[in-house]
ZARO-883003 format. One line per 4 residues: number of its first residue (from 1); their letters; for each residue x, z, y of C-alpha. Coordinates in nm, 3 decimals. Example, Ala and Ser with C-alpha at 12.3 -4.5 7.8 and 13.67 -1.06 7.14 Angstrom:
<atoms>
1 = as = 1.230:0.780:-0.450  1.367:0.714:-0.106
</atoms>
This chain:
<atoms>
1 = mdri = -0.548:-5.541:6.483  -0.530:-5.908:6.567  -0.153:-5.897:6.537  -0.177:-5.726:6.195
5 = ssnp = -0.435:-5.966:6.067  -0.244:-6.266:6.197  0.088:-6.160:6.042  0.038:-5.873:5.785
9 = ipyv = 0.353:-5.928:5.578  0.593:-5.716:5.794  0.345:-5.431:5.798  0.300:-5.445:5.423
13 = igai = 0.675:-5.443:5.373  0.706:-5.151:5.613  0.437:-4.955:5.428  0.605:-5.019:5.096
17 = gall = 0.940:-4.911:5.239  0.783:-4.592:5.377  0.632:-4.512:5.038  0.966:-4.569:4.867
21 = llgn = 1.135:-4.345:5.121  0.879:-4.071:5.070  0.913:-4.111:4.692  1.288:-4.057:4.721
25 = iftv = 1.250:-3.757:4.950  0.971:-3.566:4.779  0.944:-3.504:4.406  0.677:-3.329:4.201
29 = vpet = 0.828:-3.069:3.968  0.612:-3.006:3.655  0.562:-2.662:3.504  0.731:-2.764:3.179
33 = sqgv = 1.052:-2.900:3.328  1.359:-2.775:3.509  1.595:-3.000:3.695  1.958:-3.033:3.794
37 = vvrf = 1.998:-3.195:4.136  2.303:-3.423:4.126  2.462:-3.553:4.446  2.701:-3.842:4.393
41 = gepv = 2.762:-3.729:4.035  2.814:-3.359:4.119  2.546:-3.097:4.037  2.452:-2.905:4.351
45 = riin = 2.147:-2.690:4.263  1.884:-2.607:4.002  1.510:-2.638:4.058  1.239:-2.455:3.861
49 = rykp = 1.493:-2.284:3.636  1.364:-2.116:3.319  1.314:-1.739:3.342  1.210:-1.536:3.037
53 = teay = 0.968:-1.318:3.235  0.798:-1.592:3.438  0.425:-1.649:3.397  0.261:-1.987:3.376
57 = gqtg = 0.160:-2.095:3.727  0.411:-1.861:3.891  0.720:-2.080:3.852  0.905:-2.304:4.094
61 = agiv = 0.688:-2.603:4.006  0.543:-2.810:4.289  0.678:-3.048:4.553  1.048:-3.029:4.646
65 = arip = 1.257:-3.235:4.885  1.593:-3.401:4.831  1.828:-3.629:5.017  1.700:-3.981:4.953
69 = faeq = 1.923:-4.216:4.754  2.204:-3.957:4.753  2.055:-3.698:4.519  1.917:-3.760:4.173
73 = ivwi = 1.732:-3.515:3.947  1.815:-3.477:3.579  1.505:-3.335:3.411  1.539:-3.083:3.128
77 = dkrv = 1.253:-2.955:2.917  1.178:-2.584:2.953  0.975:-2.571:2.634  1.093:-2.483:2.284
81 = lsis = 1.269:-2.780:2.123  1.332:-2.849:1.753  1.618:-2.975:1.540  1.522:-3.127:1.205
85 = merq = 1.814:-3.127:0.966  1.847:-3.407:0.713  1.831:-3.300:0.349  2.157:-3.133:0.247
89 = qvls = 2.302:-3.064:-0.096  2.422:-2.705:-0.133  2.611:-2.553:-0.427  2.507:-2.192:-0.492
93 = tdql = 2.724:-1.926:-0.653  2.545:-1.977:-0.987  2.657:-2.342:-0.982  2.315:-2.486:-0.894
97 = rlqv = 2.302:-2.791:-0.668  2.013:-2.741:-0.429  1.842:-2.997:-0.207  1.768:-2.808:0.114
101 = dafa = 1.556:-2.908:0.416  1.574:-2.688:0.726  1.496:-2.689:1.095  1.588:-2.483:1.401
105 = ryri = 1.409:-2.417:1.729  1.595:-2.368:2.055  1.545:-2.353:2.432  1.765:-2.461:2.723
109 = vdpl = 1.821:-2.150:2.937  2.125:-2.263:3.138  2.055:-2.618:3.261  2.379:-2.642:3.460
113 = rmyi = 2.595:-2.563:3.158  2.387:-2.800:2.949  2.436:-3.082:3.203  2.811:-3.027:3.224
117 = sags = 2.872:-2.994:2.850  2.618:-3.239:2.705  2.440:-3.427:2.982  2.094:-3.420:2.820
121 = serv = 1.887:-3.219:2.572  1.903:-3.510:2.325  2.281:-3.474:2.315  2.240:-3.101:2.256
125 = seql = 2.024:-3.173:1.950  2.282:-3.422:1.822  2.560:-3.165:1.862  2.368:-2.879:1.699
129 = kpil = 2.236:-3.074:1.400  2.569:-3.093:1.206  2.643:-2.730:1.300  2.311:-2.627:1.144
133 = gsal = 2.398:-2.813:0.823  2.743:-2.657:0.808  2.612:-2.303:0.869  2.346:-2.356:0.604
137 = rnel = 2.595:-2.473:0.341  2.838:-2.189:0.417  2.573:-1.918:0.399  2.385:-2.044:0.092
141 = gkrp = 2.716:-2.109:-0.086  2.778:-1.734:-0.086  2.459:-1.649:-0.275  2.276:-1.740:-0.598
145 = faal = 1.961:-1.948:-0.600  1.747:-1.639:-0.667  1.844:-1.501:-0.325  1.618:-1.762:-0.163
149 = lspe = 1.323:-1.619:-0.356  1.386:-1.256:-0.261  1.382:-1.045:0.057  1.749:-1.135:0.094
153 = rgtv = 1.630:-1.467:0.233  1.564:-1.296:0.568  1.929:-1.188:0.589  2.039:-1.544:0.509
157 = mrni = 1.825:-1.682:0.793  1.954:-1.424:1.042  2.315:-1.505:0.957  2.256:-1.879:0.996
161 = ragl = 2.077:-1.822:1.326  2.359:-1.603:1.462  2.624:-1.859:1.370  2.426:-2.146:1.523
165 = drva = 2.345:-1.945:1.835  2.715:-1.893:1.913  2.761:-2.269:1.927  2.433:-2.334:2.110
169 = rqyg = 2.529:-2.105:2.400  2.820:-2.337:2.474  2.555:-2.597:2.562  2.337:-2.360:2.766
173 = avii = 2.085:-2.309:2.485  1.969:-2.019:2.271  1.847:-2.043:1.911  1.501:-1.896:1.870
177 = dvri = 1.450:-1.941:1.498  1.591:-2.107:1.186  1.377:-2.182:0.883  1.424:-2.345:0.542
181 = krad = 1.135:-2.579:0.468  1.228:-2.657:0.108  1.500:-2.566:-0.139  1.459:-2.767:-0.459
185 = lpeg = 1.669:-2.841:-0.761  1.753:-3.209:-0.820  1.510:-3.392:-1.046  1.600:-3.536:-1.384
189 = atle = 1.872:-3.425:-1.627  2.032:-3.203:-1.363  1.708:-3.011:-1.320  1.665:-2.962:-1.694
193 = safd = 2.026:-2.851:-1.724  1.973:-2.599:-1.447  1.663:-2.464:-1.621  1.858:-2.434:-1.947
197 = rmrt = 2.135:-2.240:-1.773  1.882:-2.012:-1.609  1.702:-1.958:-1.940  2.030:-1.884:-2.123
201 = arqq = 2.137:-1.643:-1.850  1.806:-1.456:-1.872  1.827:-1.440:-2.252  2.178:-1.296:-2.233
205 = qalt = 2.058:-1.047:-1.975  1.768:-0.948:-2.202  2.006:-0.898:-2.497  2.233:-0.682:-2.284
209 = iraq = 1.941:-0.469:-2.164  1.806:-0.436:-2.519  2.149:-0.333:-2.654  2.185:-0.073:-2.379
213 = gmkq = 1.837:0.058:-2.459  1.919:0.089:-2.829  2.241:0.268:-2.744  2.058:0.515:-2.523
217 = aqii = 1.792:0.565:-2.792  2.056:0.643:-3.055  2.227:0.889:-2.822  1.895:1.062:-2.748
221 = qada = 1.805:1.070:-3.118  2.145:1.215:-3.212  2.116:1.481:-2.942  1.766:1.568:-3.061
225 = daaa = 1.877:1.590:-3.425  2.168:1.811:-3.328  1.942:2.038:-3.125  1.690:2.055:-3.412
229 = akty = 1.963:2.134:-3.666  2.096:2.409:-3.442  1.746:2.551:-3.402  1.688:2.546:-3.777
233 = aday = 2.027:2.701:-3.843  1.963:2.977:-3.591  1.618:3.046:-3.731  1.721:3.041:-4.098
237 = gkda = 2.034:3.239:-4.029  1.822:3.538:-3.930  1.679:3.564:-4.284  1.887:3.401:-4.558
241 = dfye = 1.649:3.506:-4.836  1.350:3.349:-4.665  1.550:3.031:-4.605  1.639:3.009:-4.972
245 = fyra = 1.276:3.071:-5.071  1.151:2.806:-4.826  1.394:2.547:-4.955  1.287:2.621:-5.313
249 = mqsy = 0.920:2.576:-5.221  1.002:2.244:-5.061  1.181:2.135:-5.375  0.889:2.242:-5.597
253 = rytf = 0.647:2.048:-5.378  0.834:1.720:-5.410  0.901:1.779:-5.781  0.567:1.899:-5.921
257 = vndg = 0.299:1.800:-5.667  0.195:1.437:-5.626  0.006:1.445:-5.291  0.104:1.091:-5.186
261 = tnne = 0.374:1.203:-4.944  0.653:1.082:-5.175  0.500:0.733:-5.211  0.471:0.769:-5.588
265 = kgss = 0.172:0.699:-5.807  0.071:0.853:-6.139  0.197:1.184:-6.277  0.510:1.315:-6.443
269 = sill = 0.593:1.592:-6.694  0.898:1.817:-6.684  1.003:2.055:-6.964  1.212:2.352:-6.853
273 = spdn = 1.307:2.685:-7.009  1.148:2.991:-6.848  1.497:3.126:-6.790  1.604:2.813:-6.600
277 = aylr = 1.758:2.896:-6.264  1.545:2.631:-6.099  1.234:2.840:-6.169  1.384:3.159:-6.039
281 = efrg = 1.137:3.188:-5.748  0.842:3.184:-5.993  0.979:3.490:-6.172  1.012:3.688:-5.851
285 = rr = 1.313:3.866:-5.718  1.450:4.180:-5.891
</atoms>
């Protein structure tokens, strides 16, 4: 103790060196991270690798050993990561220029492939961001603006996700989800012009539907009139005398009786000879 107290500097340096050595041998692996152990620039093993079925607290997290100064650990997040795409302008099939904001969520499932192809998760995000924008423009460019407001939107998202996932797997990642945050029309004259085109298109569609309805109504009316005429003809054909009598009574009604059905007011007088053929039904049949 007297030697330590008289000259403590070597012992302090030795303690610090021992702590540095222990810090380079033993490393604490967190639950949320996986690591690639690199020896002189070459990856040699994976620690605490992500497994879809693993439960929290049952992973490879804890204290691990490595060769001091020769092995380094590249840490990779095991959690779900996000890509926020900058606002993109997309031209839909109905010639509307849309301002679209979207994002994607992904996870690194193959850290070795990720390290070899990209080096870090930040580089993965940088590589996937333009791919997301390209996939979004290609998919939305095949559909009208109304598709984003209908159940077809789910199909659009699945197609974008599948296309982005094919690229992400080259970097050891999988795409979990893709979502459109906003899809707006540009403000100003362009927006008003788009509304005018949409309004004109709906008016033309309404005219087309109305014309088709009128056509169908005329066809139905003509068929009904034809069926009624055939029914009348069949019924009257069974008794020609009764048909002639009925038609005469109808004629007398509209000629002599003013019951308001003929939209006429006042009264009228008609002078006819008793032998007139028009009054034949009043004389009876002989």
